[in-house]
C-alpha positions as CSV (number, residue, x, y, z in Angstrom):
1,X,5.6,-55.6,-175.5
2,X,7.4,-55.0,-172.3
3,X,6.8,-57.3,-169.4
4,X,7.6,-56.0,-165.9
5,X,7.6,-58.2,-162.9
6,X,6.8,-56.7,-159.5
7,X,8.2,-58.4,-156.4
8,X,5.7,-56.5,-154.3
9,X,2.6,-57.7,-156.2
10,X,0.2,-60.1,-154.6
11,X,0.0,-62.0,-157.8
12,X,2.3,-64.9,-158.7
13,X,4.9,-64.1,-161.3
14,X,3.2,-66.3,-163.9
15,X,-0.1,-64.5,-163.3
16,X,1.7,-61.1,-163.8
17,X,3.0,-62.4,-167.1
18,X,-0.4,-63.7,-168.2
19,X,-2.1,-60.4,-167.3
20,X,0.4,-58.2,-169.1
21,X,0.2,-60.3,-172.2
22,X,-3.6,-60.1,-172.1
23,X,-3.4,-56.4,-171.8
24,X,-1.0,-56.2,-174.7
25,X,-3.5,-58.2,-176.8
26,X,-6.4,-55.9,-175.7
27,X,-4.4,-52.8,-176.5
28,X,-3.3,-54.3,-179.8
29,X,0.4,-54.1,-178.9
30,X,0.6,-57.6,-180.3
31,X,-1.7,-59.0,-183.0
32,X,-2.6,-62.4,-184.3
33,X,0.4,-64.2,-185.8
34,X,3.0,-62.3,-183.8
35,X,5.7,-64.5,-182.3
36,X,6.2,-64.5,-178.6
37,X,9.6,-64.5,-177.0
38,X,10.9,-68.0,-176.5
39,X,10.3,-69.5,-173.0
40,X,14.0,-69.5,-172.3
41,X,14.5,-66.0,-173.7
42,X,11.7,-64.5,-171.6
43,X,12.9,-66.3,-168.5
44,X,16.4,-65.0,-169.1
45,X,15.2,-61.4,-169.7
46,X,13.0,-61.4,-166.6
47,X,15.5,-63.3,-164.6
48,X,13.0,-65.9,-163.5
49,X,12.6,-69.7,-163.9
50,X,11.9,-71.3,-167.2
51,X,9.1,-73.2,-165.4
52,X,7.4,-70.0,-164.5
53,X,7.4,-68.7,-168.1
54,X,6.3,-72.1,-169.4
55,X,3.4,-72.1,-167.0
56,X,2.3,-68.6,-168.1
57,X,2.4,-69.6,-171.8
58,X,0.5,-72.8,-171.1
59,X,-2.1,-70.8,-169.2
60,X,-2.5,-68.4,-172.2
61,X,-2.6,-71.4,-174.6
62,X,-5.4,-73.0,-172.5
63,X,-7.4,-69.7,-172.7
64,X,-7.0,-69.7,-176.5
65,X,-4.8,-66.6,-176.6
66,X,-1.5,-68.3,-177.7
67,X,-0.8,-71.4,-179.9
68,X,2.4,-73.3,-180.1
69,X,4.2,-74.6,-183.2
70,X,6.6,-77.5,-182.3
71,X,10.2,-76.4,-182.7
72,X,9.2,-72.8,-183.5
73,X,7.6,-71.4,-180.4
74,X,4.4,-69.6,-179.3
75,X,2.3,-67.2,-181.4
76,X,-0.7,-64.9,-180.7
77,X,-4.0,-66.5,-181.7
78,X,-6.7,-64.8,-183.7
79,X,-9.3,-64.0,-181.0
80,X,-12.2,-61.9,-180.1
81,X,-10.8,-58.9,-178.3
82,X,-14.3,-58.0,-177.1
83,X,-14.4,-61.1,-174.9
84,X,-11.0,-60.2,-173.4
85,X,-12.2,-56.6,-172.9
86,X,-15.3,-57.8,-171.1
87,X,-13.2,-60.0,-168.8
88,X,-11.0,-57.0,-168.0
89,X,-14.0,-54.7,-167.3
90,X,-15.5,-57.4,-165.0
91,X,-12.2,-57.6,-163.1
92,X,-12.1,-53.7,-162.8
93,X,-15.7,-53.7,-161.6
94,X,-14.8,-56.1,-158.8
95,X,-11.8,-54.0,-157.8
96,X,-14.0,-50.9,-157.8
97,X,-16.6,-52.6,-155.7
98,X,-13.9,-53.4,-153.1
99,X,-12.6,-49.8,-153.2
100,X,-16.1,-48.4,-152.9
101,X,-16.8,-50.6,-149.8
102,X,-13.6,-49.2,-148.2
103,X,-14.6,-45.6,-149.1
104,X,-18.0,-46.1,-147.5
105,X,-16.4,-47.6,-144.4
106,X,-14.2,-44.5,-144.2
107,X,-17.3,-42.3,-144.3
108,X,-16.6,-40.8,-147.8
109,X,-19.5,-39.4,-149.7
110,X,-20.1,-40.0,-153.4
111,X,-18.9,-36.5,-154.1
112,X,-15.7,-37.1,-152.2
113,X,-15.1,-40.3,-154.2
114,X,-15.8,-38.5,-157.5
115,X,-13.4,-35.7,-156.6
116,X,-10.7,-38.2,-155.7
117,X,-11.2,-40.1,-159.0
118,X,-11.1,-36.9,-161.0
119,X,-7.8,-35.8,-159.4
120,X,-6.2,-39.3,-159.8
121,X,-7.4,-39.6,-163.4
122,X,-5.9,-36.2,-164.3
123,X,-2.6,-37.3,-162.8
124,X,-2.4,-40.3,-165.1
125,X,-2.7,-38.2,-168.2
């Protein structure tokens, strides 16, 4: 699992970490029982505050995605990936709705939007 922090993102650093770990779980890059990097180790690797990584891990623990073992660190929980995937789809739908509103405001037709999506989708392959 590779976590990348973007300084140009609108999201707080801890939220970027949370989102990337959630994606890694959904994509099965990490599985139940896998050890997470230590809070200090991750902070050092990302060159960020220990408080920030601690906040991200605590948020993931509250959501039931990580569990901690005193003196050993954090581990990936056994969870229902379908629920995570549904949350991700819901978030994507919200973003798409915002984009569609902008497209309509710009006077784009459904055909224009579909063409744009096809081109962009092919570029990501």
